[in-house]
C-alpha positions in Angstrom: 3.5 4.0 -9.1 0.4 6.0 -9.6 -0.6 6.3 -6.0 0.5 5.3 -2.5 -0.5 5.6 1.1 1.4 4.9 4.4 -0.6 4.0 7.5 0.6 3.7 11.1 0.1 0.6 13.3 -3.4 1.8 14.2 -4.4 2.1 10.5 -4.3 5.9 10.5 -3.1 7.8 7.5 0.4 9.1 7.9 1.3 10.0 4.3 -0.1 10.0 0.8 1.6 10.8 -2.5 1.4 14.4 -3.6 -0.9 13.7 -6.5 -3.6 12.3 -4.2 -3.6 14.4 -1.1 -7.3 15.2 -1.4 -8.1 11.5 -1.6 -5.7 10.3 1.2 -8.4 9.3 3.7 -10.4 7.5 1.0 -7.3 5.6 -0.2 -6.3 4.7 3.4 -9.8 3.3 4.0 -9.6 1.2 0.8 -6.2 -0.1 1.9 -7.5 -1.0 5.3 -10.5 -2.8 3.9 -8.4 -4.7 1.3 -6.1 -6.1 3.9 -8.9 -6.9 6.3 -11.0 -8.7 3.7 -8.0 -10.6 2.4 -7.1 -11.7 6.0 -3.4 -11.4 5.0 -0.5 -9.1 5.6 0.4 -9.1 1.9 -2.1 -8.6 -1.0 -1.9 -8.1 -4.7 -5.0 -7.4 -6.8 -5.0 -6.9 -10.5 -7.8 -4.7 -11.9 -6.9 -4.9 -15.6 -6.1 -1.2 -15.6 -3.5 -1.6 -12.9 -2.4 -3.5 -9.8 -2.9 -2.7 -6.1 -0.2 -3.9 -3.7 -0.6 -3.8 0.1 1.9 -4.8 2.7 1.5 -4.7 6.5 4.6 -4.7 8.6 4.9 -4.7 12.4 4.2 -0.9 12.8 3.4 0.3 9.3 1.2 -0.5 6.3 2.0 0.6 2.8 -0.4 0.4 -0.1 0.6 1.2 -3.7 -1.2 1.4 -7.0 0.9 0.6 -10.0 0.5 0.1 -13.8 -0.6 -3.2 -15.0 2.9 -4.3 -16.1 4.5 -3.8 -12.7 6.5 -6.8 -11.6 5.1 -7.9 -8.3 8.3 -9.4 -7.0 10.1 -6.1 -7.5 7.3 -4.0 -6.1 7.0 -6.1 -3.0 10.8 -6.1 -2.6 10.8 -2.3 -2.7 7.9 -2.1 -0.3 9.5 -4.4 2.2 12.7 -2.3 2.1 10.8 0.9 2.7 9.0 -0.7 5.7 12.3 -2.0 7.0 13.7 1.5 6.9 10.7 2.9 8.7 10.7 0.1 11.3 14.5 0.2 11.8 
């Protein structure tokens, strides 16, 4: 992972990785826009330089930027487990 943000049920930023604290709100806005435009609760977008994953749960949304060789099934598995822990 190179960046990640956690949003609450209202789409407000709750947490950002320590390397992107100054960009947290911008990353949160991009995550909200990505999910809104996709019209889905799970999105994967490859940029050539990396992959963006976003997953919306019942009360939380998690967005992650990973390297271009990340295995989407494993990333989404880990993201789902993290959201389950938060929602539990």
